[in-house]
N, CA, C and O atoms as a MOPAC input file, in Angstrom:
PM7 MOZYME 1SCF
protein

 N     87.25800 1   -89.59900 1   -11.03700 1
 C     88.32600 1   -88.76000 1   -11.53000 1
 C     89.26400 1   -89.56000 1   -12.44000 1
 O     89.69300 1   -89.05300 1   -13.47600 1
 N     89.58500 1   -90.79900 1   -12.06700 1
 C     90.46700 1   -91.61900 1   -12.89600 1
 C     89.83300 1   -91.89600 1   -14.24500 1
 O     90.52300 1   -91.95500 1   -15.26300 1
 N     88.50000 1   -92.06900 1   -14.25300 1
 C     87.84500 1   -92.36100 1   -15.52200 1
 C     88.01800 1   -91.20900 1   -16.50900 1
 O     88.23800 1   -91.45400 1   -17.69500 1
 N     87.92700 1   -89.98000 1   -16.05800 1
 C     88.11900 1   -88.81800 1   -16.94000 1
 C     89.55400 1   -88.76100 1   -17.44600 1
 O     89.78300 1   -88.49300 1   -18.62600 1
 N     90.51700 1   -89.00900 1   -16.57200 1
 C     91.92200 1   -89.00100 1   -16.97600 1
 C     92.17700 1   -90.08200 1   -18.02200 1
 O     92.76500 1   -89.81200 1   -19.07000 1
 N     91.73500 1   -91.30200 1   -17.73800 1
 C     91.97600 1   -92.41700 1   -18.65500 1
 C     91.26800 1   -92.19600 1   -19.98000 1
 O     91.85300 1   -92.40900 1   -21.04200 1
 N     90.01700 1   -91.77300 1   -19.92500 1
 C     89.27100 1   -91.53300 1   -21.15600 1
 C     89.88500 1   -90.40900 1   -21.98300 1
 O     89.77700 1   -90.41600 1   -23.20900 1
 N     90.52100 1   -89.45600 1   -21.33400 1
 C     91.14800 1   -88.35700 1   -22.07600 1
 C     92.37600 1   -88.82400 1   -22.85200 1
 O     92.81300 1   -88.14400 1   -23.78000 1
 N     92.93000 1   -89.95800 1   -22.49000 1
 C     94.12400 1   -90.49000 1   -23.16100 1
 C     93.77800 1   -91.33900 1   -24.38900 1
 O     94.62100 1   -91.54200 1   -25.26300 1
 N     92.55100 1   -91.82600 1   -24.45300 1
 C     92.11700 1   -92.69400 1   -25.54700 1
 C     91.61600 1   -91.81000 1   -26.68200 1
 O     90.69800 1   -91.01000 1   -26.50100 1
 N     92.23000 1   -91.96300 1   -27.85800 1
 C     91.89500 1   -91.09300 1   -28.98200 1
 C     91.73300 1   -91.87800 1   -30.27400 1
 O     92.34300 1   -92.93100 1   -30.46000 1
 N     90.89600 1   -91.34400 1   -31.16700 1
 C     90.81000 1   -91.88900 1   -32.51700 1
 C     92.18000 1   -91.75700 1   -33.15900 1
 O     92.89700 1   -90.78800 1   -32.90900 1
 N     92.54000 1   -92.71500 1   -33.97500 1
 C     93.79200 1   -92.62700 1   -34.72000 1
 C     95.03900 1   -92.98000 1   -33.94000 1
 O     96.15000 1   -92.85000 1   -34.45200 1
 N     94.86800 1   -93.42900 1   -32.69900 1
 C     96.02300 1   -93.79000 1   -31.87400 1
 C     95.80500 1   -95.15100 1   -31.22600 1
 O     94.67600 1   -95.59800 1   -31.02300 1
 N     96.91600 1   -95.78700 1   -30.91100 1
 C     96.87400 1   -97.01700 1   -30.12800 1
 C     97.35200 1   -96.64300 1   -28.73600 1
 O     98.43000 1   -96.07300 1   -28.56800 1
 N     96.54300 1   -96.96700 1   -27.74700 1
 C     96.83300 1   -96.59500 1   -26.36900 1
 C     96.91100 1   -97.84600 1   -25.51800 1
 O     96.01700 1   -98.69200 1   -25.55000 1
 N     97.98300 1   -97.95300 1   -24.76000 1
 C     98.15200 1   -99.06700 1   -23.83600 1
 C     98.25700 1   -98.52600 1   -22.42700 1
 O     98.99200 1   -97.57400 1   -22.16400 1
 N     97.51900 1   -99.14100 1   -21.52800 1
 C     97.67300 1   -98.88200 1   -20.10400 1
 C     98.36800 1  -100.11300 1   -19.55500 1
 O     97.85700 1  -101.22700 1   -19.67000 1
 N     99.52600 1   -99.91300 1   -18.96200 1
 C    100.37700 1  -101.02200 1   -18.53200 1
 C    100.76900 1  -100.84800 1   -17.07300 1
 O    100.58300 1   -99.79000 1   -16.47200 1
 N    101.31400 1  -101.91900 1   -16.53200 1
 C    101.95900 1  -101.87200 1   -15.21900 1
 C    103.42200 1  -102.19600 1   -15.44400 1
 O    103.75700 1  -103.24900 1   -15.98700 1
 N    104.28900 1  -101.29300 1   -15.02700 1
 C    105.72000 1  -101.52100 1   -15.15100 1
 C    106.10700 1  -102.80200 1   -14.44500 1
 O    105.64600 1  -103.07200 1   -13.33600 1
 N    106.95600 1  -103.59200 1   -15.08600 1
 C    107.38900 1  -104.85400 1   -14.50300 1
 C    106.50100 1  -106.02700 1   -14.84400 1
 O    106.86300 1  -107.17100 1   -14.56900 1
 N    105.34900 1  -105.77400 1   -15.43600 1
 C    104.43200 1  -106.84600 1   -15.80400 1
 C    104.89100 1  -107.44400 1   -17.13900 1
 O    104.98700 1  -106.72100 1   -18.13000 1
 N    105.17500 1  -108.75100 1   -17.18100 1
 C    105.65300 1  -109.34900 1   -18.43200 1
 C    104.61400 1  -109.29000 1   -19.55400 1
 O    104.98500 1  -109.17900 1   -20.72200 1
 N    103.33600 1  -109.36100 1   -19.22600 1
 C    102.29300 1  -109.27700 1   -20.24800 1
 C    102.26900 1  -107.87400 1   -20.86700 1
 O    102.11600 1  -107.71800 1   -22.07900 1
 N    102.42300 1  -106.86700 1   -20.01500 1
 C    102.48100 1  -105.49100 1   -20.50800 1
 C    103.69200 1  -105.30100 1   -21.40200 1
 O    103.59300 1  -104.71200 1   -22.47900 1
 N    104.82200 1  -105.79300 1   -20.95900 1
 C    106.06600 1  -105.65500 1   -21.73400 1
 C    105.94000 1  -106.34800 1   -23.09300 1
 O    106.38200 1  -105.81100 1   -24.10900 1
 N    105.33600 1  -107.54100 1   -23.11200 1
 C    105.15800 1  -108.26700 1   -24.36500 1
 C    104.21900 1  -107.54000 1   -25.32500 1
 O    104.45100 1  -107.53400 1   -26.53300 1
 N    103.16800 1  -106.93000 1   -24.79800 1
 C    102.23900 1  -106.17700 1   -25.64900 1
 C    102.93800 1  -104.97400 1   -26.27000 1
 O    102.78100 1  -104.70600 1   -27.46200 1
 N    103.70300 1  -104.25500 1   -25.46800 1
 C    104.44200 1  -103.09700 1   -25.97600 1
 C    105.45200 1  -103.54500 1   -27.02800 1
 O    105.56500 1  -102.92100 1   -28.08300 1
 N    106.18300 1  -104.61600 1   -26.75100 1
 C    107.16800 1  -105.13300 1   -27.70800 1
 C    106.50300 1  -105.53400 1   -29.02300 1
 O    107.03400 1  -105.25700 1   -30.09900 1
 N    105.35500 1  -106.18000 1   -28.94000 1
 C    104.65000 1  -106.60200 1   -30.14900 1
 C    104.25800 1  -105.38700 1   -30.99800 1
 O    104.43900 1  -105.38700 1   -32.21600 1
 N    103.73100 1  -104.37600 1   -30.35600 1
 C    103.27200 1  -103.20800 1   -31.10000 1
 C    104.42400 1  -102.36200 1   -31.63500 1
 O    104.29000 1  -101.72300 1   -32.67800 1
 N    105.53300 1  -102.35300 1   -30.94200 1
 C    106.67100 1  -101.55200 1   -31.40900 1
 C    107.29800 1  -102.10200 1   -32.68000 1
 O    108.18100 1  -101.46500 1   -33.25400 1
 N    106.86600 1  -103.25600 1   -33.12700 1
 C    107.35100 1  -103.82500 1   -34.38100 1
 C    106.75600 1  -103.11300 1   -35.59600 1
 O    107.25400 1  -103.26100 1   -36.71300 1
 N    105.69800 1  -102.34500 1   -35.37800 1
 C    105.02600 1  -101.64500 1   -36.47400 1
 C    105.58600 1  -100.23400 1   -36.60900 1
 O    106.09300 1   -99.65100 1   -35.65100 1
 N    105.48100 1   -99.71200 1   -37.80400 1
 C    105.99600 1   -98.38200 1   -38.09900 1
 C    104.90400 1   -97.33300 1   -37.85300 1
 O    104.23100 1   -96.88700 1   -38.78100 1
 N    104.74900 1   -96.95500 1   -36.58900 1
 C    103.71500 1   -96.00100 1   -36.20200 1
 C    104.09000 1   -94.58500 1   -36.62100 1
 O    105.26200 1   -94.20800 1   -36.61300 1
 N    103.08700 1   -93.81900 1   -36.98200 1
 C    103.27900 1   -92.38600 1   -37.20000 1
 C    103.62700 1   -91.77100 1   -35.84000 1
 O    103.22400 1   -92.30000 1   -34.80400 1
 N    104.36600 1   -90.66900 1   -35.83600 1
 C    104.75000 1   -90.04700 1   -34.55800 1
 C    103.53100 1   -89.77400 1   -33.66200 1
 O    102.53200 1   -89.20300 1   -34.09900 1
 N    103.64400 1   -90.19400 1   -32.41600 1
 C    102.60400 1   -89.94300 1   -31.41800 1
 C    101.41000 1   -90.87100 1   -31.47900 1
 O    100.46800 1   -90.70300 1   -30.70500 1
 N    101.42000 1   -91.84300 1   -32.37400 1
 C    100.25200 1   -92.71500 1   -32.54100 1
 C    100.30100 1   -93.98300 1   -31.70000 1
 O     99.33400 1   -94.74500 1   -31.67800 1
 N    101.40500 1   -94.22000 1   -31.01200 1
 C    101.49400 1   -95.32000 1   -30.05000 1
 C    101.76600 1   -94.68300 1   -28.69400 1
 O    102.83100 1   -94.11000 1   -28.46200 1
 N    100.78900 1   -94.79200 1   -27.80800 1
 C    100.88800 1   -94.18700 1   -26.48600 1
 C    100.89800 1   -95.28000 1   -25.43100 1
 O    100.06000 1   -96.18100 1   -25.45600 1
 N    101.84400 1   -95.20100 1   -24.50800 1
 C    101.94400 1   -96.18800 1   -23.43400 1
 C    101.92700 1   -95.43000 1   -22.10700 1
 O    102.75800 1   -94.55400 1   -21.86400 1
 N    100.97500 1   -95.78100 1   -21.26400 1
 C    100.84600 1   -95.13500 1   -19.96300 1
 C    101.00300 1   -96.18400 1   -18.86200 1
 O    100.24300 1   -97.15100 1   -18.81000 1
 N    101.97800 1   -95.99200 1   -17.99200 1
 C    102.21400 1   -96.88400 1   -16.85800 1
 C    101.32600 1   -96.42100 1   -15.70400 1
 O    101.47400 1   -95.30500 1   -15.20600 1
 N    100.40600 1   -97.28400 1   -15.28700 1
 C     99.49000 1   -96.91900 1   -14.20600 1
 C     99.89100 1   -97.56200 1   -12.88100 1
 O     99.09000 1   -97.63100 1   -11.94900 1
 N    101.12200 1   -98.02700 1   -12.80400 1
 C    101.61300 1   -98.68400 1   -11.59500 1
 C    101.44500 1   -97.82300 1   -10.34900 1
 O    101.12100 1   -98.33000 1    -9.27500 1
 N    101.66300 1   -96.54000 1   -10.49300 1
 C    101.59600 1   -95.63800 1    -9.33700 1
 C    100.21300 1   -95.01400 1    -9.14600 1
 O    100.01200 1   -94.23600 1    -8.21300 1
 N     99.26600 1   -95.34200 1   -10.01300 1
 C     97.94100 1   -94.72600 1    -9.93700 1
 C     96.91700 1   -95.73000 1    -9.41000 1
 O     96.35400 1   -96.52400 1   -10.16400 1
 N     96.69800 1   -95.67600 1    -8.12200 1
 C     95.71100 1   -96.56700 1    -7.50800 1
 C     94.32000 1   -96.28400 1    -8.08000 1
 O     93.53000 1   -97.21200 1    -8.25900 1
 N     94.00700 1   -95.00800 1    -8.37000 1
 C     92.71100 1   -94.65000 1    -8.94100 1
 C     92.49900 1   -95.33300 1   -10.28700 1
 O     91.42000 1   -95.86300 1   -10.55300 1
 N     93.52100 1   -95.32100 1   -11.13200 1
 C     93.41300 1   -95.93900 1   -12.45400 1
 C     93.24000 1   -97.44700 1   -12.31200 1
 O     92.42100 1   -98.04400 1   -13.01000 1
 N     93.99600 1   -98.06100 1   -11.42200 1
 C     93.87700 1   -99.50500 1   -11.21200 1
 C     92.48600 1   -99.85700 1   -10.69600 1
 O     91.88500 1  -100.83700 1   -11.13800 1
 N     91.97500 1   -99.05800 1    -9.76100 1
 C     90.63200 1   -99.28600 1    -9.22100 1
 C     89.57500 1   -99.12900 1   -10.30600 1
 O     88.59800 1   -99.87700 1   -10.34700 1
 N     89.77800 1   -98.14400 1   -11.18800 1
 C     88.82600 1   -97.91600 1   -12.27500 1
 C     88.75800 1   -99.14300 1   -13.18100 1
 O     87.66500 1   -99.61700 1   -13.49300 1
 N     89.90400 1   -99.66200 1   -13.60600 1
 C     89.89800 1  -100.82800 1   -14.48000 1
 C     89.28700 1  -102.03800 1   -13.78400 1
 O     88.57200 1  -102.82200 1   -14.40800 1
 N     89.56700 1  -102.18900 1   -12.49900 1
 C     89.00900 1  -103.30700 1   -11.75600 1
 C     87.49200 1  -103.16400 1   -11.64500 1
 O     86.77200 1  -104.15100 1   -11.79000 1
 N     86.99800 1  -101.95900 1   -11.39200 1
 C     85.56100 1  -101.72600 1   -11.25500 1
 C     84.81200 1  -101.96300 1   -12.56500 1
 O     83.63600 1  -102.32500 1   -12.56000 1
 N     85.50000 1  -101.75700 1   -13.68000 1
 C     84.86300 1  -101.96800 1   -14.99000 1
 C     85.08500 1  -103.38500 1   -15.49600 1
 O     84.72400 1  -103.70200 1   -16.63000 1
 N     85.67900 1  -104.24600 1   -14.66400 1
 C     85.92000 1  -105.62300 1   -15.05200 1
 C     87.11800 1  -105.78500 1   -15.96600 1
 O     87.25400 1  -106.81000 1   -16.63300 1
 N     87.98100 1  -104.79500 1   -16.00500 1
 C     89.14600 1  -104.81700 1   -16.88400 1
 C     90.43400 1  -104.73700 1   -16.08300 1
 O     91.34500 1  -103.99800 1   -16.45800 1
 N     90.52800 1  -105.47400 1   -15.00000 1
 C     91.69000 1  -105.31500 1   -14.12600 1
 C     92.99400 1  -105.90000 1   -14.65800 1
 O     94.04500 1  -105.32100 1   -14.38500 1
 N     92.99800 1  -107.01500 1   -15.40300 1
 C     94.30100 1  -107.50600 1   -15.86900 1
 C     94.97100 1  -106.50300 1   -16.79800 1
 O     94.31300 1  -105.82000 1   -17.58200 1
 N     96.27300 1  -106.43400 1   -16.69400 1
 C     97.03500 1  -105.52100 1   -17.54000 1
 C     97.77200 1  -106.33600 1   -18.58000 1
 O     98.12700 1  -107.48600 1   -18.32100 1
 N     98.00500 1  -105.78500 1   -19.71800 1
 C     97.71800 1  -104.42700 1   -20.16800 1
 C     96.27800 1  -104.30200 1   -20.66500 1
 O     95.57800 1  -105.30000 1   -20.83200 1
 N     95.86300 1  -103.09500 1   -20.89000 1
 C     94.59900 1  -102.79000 1   -21.58000 1
 C     95.00700 1  -102.10800 1   -22.86900 1
 O     95.71000 1  -101.09800 1   -22.84700 1
 N     94.57300 1  -102.65300 1   -23.98900 1
 C     94.97400 1  -102.16400 1   -25.30200 1
 C     93.75900 1  -101.56700 1   -26.01000 1
 O     92.72500 1  -102.21800 1   -26.16100 1
 N     93.90600 1  -100.32400 1   -26.43500 1
 C     92.86200 1   -99.63800 1   -27.18800 1
 C     93.38500 1   -99.32900 1   -28.58300 1
 O     94.46200 1   -98.75300 1   -28.73900 1
 N     92.62500 1   -99.71100 1   -29.58600 1
 C     92.92900 1   -99.33000 1   -30.95800 1
 C     91.87100 1   -98.31700 1   -31.33200 1
 O     90.69400 1   -98.64600 1   -31.48400 1
 N     92.31100 1   -97.07400 1   -31.47800 1
 C     91.34700 1   -95.99100 1   -31.56400 1
 C     90.64000 1   -95.91200 1   -30.22400 1
 O     91.29000 1   -95.90300 1   -29.17800 1
 N     89.33600 1   -95.85700 1   -30.24500 1
 C     88.56500 1   -95.80800 1   -28.99300 1
 C     88.04500 1   -97.17900 1   -28.57400 1
 O     87.32900 1   -97.30200 1   -27.58000 1
 N     88.40700 1   -98.19900 1   -29.33000 1
 C     87.90400 1   -99.55500 1   -29.07300 1
 C     88.91000 1  -100.34500 1   -28.22800 1
 O     90.07000 1  -100.50400 1   -28.60800 1
 N     88.44500 1  -100.83000 1   -27.08600 1
 C     89.28400 1  -101.67800 1   -26.23600 1
 C     89.25300 1  -103.08500 1   -26.79200 1
 O     88.20000 1  -103.72000 1   -26.84800 1
 N     90.42400 1  -103.57400 1   -27.20700 1
 C     90.45300 1  -104.94300 1   -27.70900 1
 C     90.75600 1  -105.93400 1   -26.60100 1
 O     90.58700 1  -107.13800 1   -26.79300 1
 N     91.20100 1  -105.45800 1   -25.44800 1
 C     91.46800 1  -106.33300 1   -24.31200 1
 C     92.91700 1  -106.30200 1   -23.89200 1
 O     93.55700 1  -105.25100 1   -23.89500 1
 N     93.43100 1  -107.46500 1   -23.53100 1
 C     94.80300 1  -107.58000 1   -23.03600 1
 C     95.72100 1  -108.23600 1   -24.04200 1
 O     95.44800 1  -108.23500 1   -25.24300 1
 N     96.81800 1  -108.79900 1   -23.54500 1
 C     97.83300 1  -109.39000 1   -24.41500 1
 C     97.27800 1  -110.54600 1   -25.24200 1
 O     97.52700 1  -110.61000 1   -26.44600 1
 N     96.53500 1  -111.45600 1   -24.62600 1
 C     96.01800 1  -112.59900 1   -25.38400 1
 C     95.06200 1  -112.14700 1   -26.48300 1
 O     95.01600 1  -112.75100 1   -27.55500 1
 N     94.30000 1  -111.09000 1   -26.22000 1
 C     93.39900 1  -110.55300 1   -27.23500 1
 C     94.19700 1  -109.90300 1   -28.37200 1
 O     93.84800 1  -110.03800 1   -29.54400 1
 N     95.25900 1  -109.20500 1   -28.01000 1
 C     96.13200 1  -108.59700 1   -29.01000 1
 C     96.76500 1  -109.68300 1   -29.88100 1
 O     96.83700 1  -109.54800 1   -31.10200 1
 N     97.21500 1  -110.74400 1   -29.24900 1
 C     97.80300 1  -111.86300 1   -30.00000 1
 C     96.78700 1  -112.51800 1   -30.92700 1
 O     97.14500 1  -112.96900 1   -32.01500 1
 N     95.53200 1  -112.57400 1   -30.51100 1
 C     94.50600 1  -113.23200 1   -31.32700 1
 C     94.14700 1  -112.42900 1   -32.57800 1
 O     93.60400 1  -112.98900 1   -33.53100 1
 N     94.43900 1  -111.13700 1   -32.59000 1
 C     94.16200 1  -110.31300 1   -33.78100 1
 C     95.44500 1  -109.98500 1   -34.54600 1
 O     95.43900 1  -109.13000 1   -35.43200 1
 N     96.53200 1  -110.65600 1   -34.21200 1
 C     97.83700 1  -110.35100 1   -34.81400 1
 C     97.78100 1  -110.32300 1   -36.33800 1
 O     98.35800 1  -109.42700 1   -36.95400 1
 N     97.10200 1  -111.28000 1   -36.95400 1
 C     97.06800 1  -111.32300 1   -38.42300 1
 C     96.24800 1  -110.16900 1   -39.00200 1
 O     96.48200 1  -109.76200 1   -40.14000 1
 N     95.30100 1  -109.64300 1   -38.24500 1
 C     94.47900 1  -108.51600 1   -38.71000 1
 C     95.01800 1  -107.16900 1   -38.24500 1
 O     94.53200 1  -106.12200 1   -38.67200 1
 N     96.01300 1  -107.19500 1   -37.37700 1
 C     96.51400 1  -105.97000 1   -36.75800 1
 C     97.01600 1  -104.93100 1   -37.76000 1
 O     96.66400 1  -103.76000 1   -37.62200 1
 N     97.81600 1  -105.29600 1   -38.75600 1
 C     98.26200 1  -104.26600 1   -39.70400 1
 C     97.09400 1  -103.52400 1   -40.36900 1
 O     97.13800 1  -102.30400 1   -40.52200 1
 N     96.05900 1  -104.26200 1   -40.76000 1
 C     94.90000 1  -103.62000 1   -41.38800 1
 C     94.16600 1  -102.73100 1   -40.39600 1
 O     93.69600 1  -101.65200 1   -40.75700 1
 N     94.06400 1  -103.17600 1   -39.15000 1
 C     93.37700 1  -102.38000 1   -38.12700 1
 C     94.12700 1  -101.08000 1   -37.87200 1
 O     93.51700 1  -100.01800 1   -37.74800 1
 N     95.45500 1  -101.16800 1   -37.79600 1
 C     96.27700 1   -99.97800 1   -37.55200 1
 C     96.22000 1   -99.03500 1   -38.74600 1
 O     96.17300 1   -97.81600 1   -38.58100 1
 N     96.22500 1   -99.59700 1   -39.94000 1
 C     96.11800 1   -98.78400 1   -41.15300 1
 C     94.77200 1   -98.07400 1   -41.21100 1
 O     94.68800 1   -96.90500 1   -41.58800 1
 N     93.71900 1   -98.79900 1   -40.83200 1
 C     92.36800 1   -98.25500 1   -40.88900 1
 C     92.20400 1   -97.01100 1   -40.00700 1
 O     91.48700 1   -96.08200 1   -40.37900 1
 N     92.85300 1   -96.98900 1   -38.86000 1
 C     92.71400 1   -95.81300 1   -37.98300 1
 C     93.75700 1   -94.74800 1   -38.29900 1
 O     93.76900 1   -93.68500 1   -37.67900 1
 N     94.62900 1   -95.03000 1   -39.26000 1
 C     95.63200 1   -94.04100 1   -39.66700 1
 C     96.81200 1   -93.93600 1   -38.73800 1
 O     97.45100 1   -92.88600 1   -38.67700 1
 N     97.12700 1   -95.00200 1   -38.00500 1
 C     98.19400 1   -94.94300 1   -37.01900 1
 C     99.57100 1   -95.26100 1   -37.59700 1
 O    100.58400 1   -95.00700 1   -36.94600 1
 N     99.62100 1   -95.80900 1   -38.80000 1
 C    100.89600 1   -96.19600 1   -39.38700 1
 C    101.39100 1   -95.15700 1   -40.36900 1
 O    100.60500 1   -94.39500 1   -40.93100 1
 N    102.70600 1   -95.13000 1   -40.57400 1
 C    103.30500 1   -94.22500 1   -41.56800 1
 C    103.00100 1   -94.73200 1   -42.94100 1
 O    103.41000 1   -94.12100 1   -43.92900 1

């Protein structure tokens, strides 16, 4: 059930983050992305702190560390992965149409 919910949130043309409230890595990823001029609704942040099903789903798929960052439908990984593509990030966001 969690997989259907989570997959329904991931969309082409949007950047989707699954975070845990209070997690410094999640907060840093959100802060990094908020520096860009996203089109309305193209940056989505979902706190899964209260969803044991969602946490179990990510753990079962080998993606338990938070945050999980999706650019379009592609999971790029967590904060360190986001940082590693920082120089390419504007082009990636432009390519999916997420920026104004």
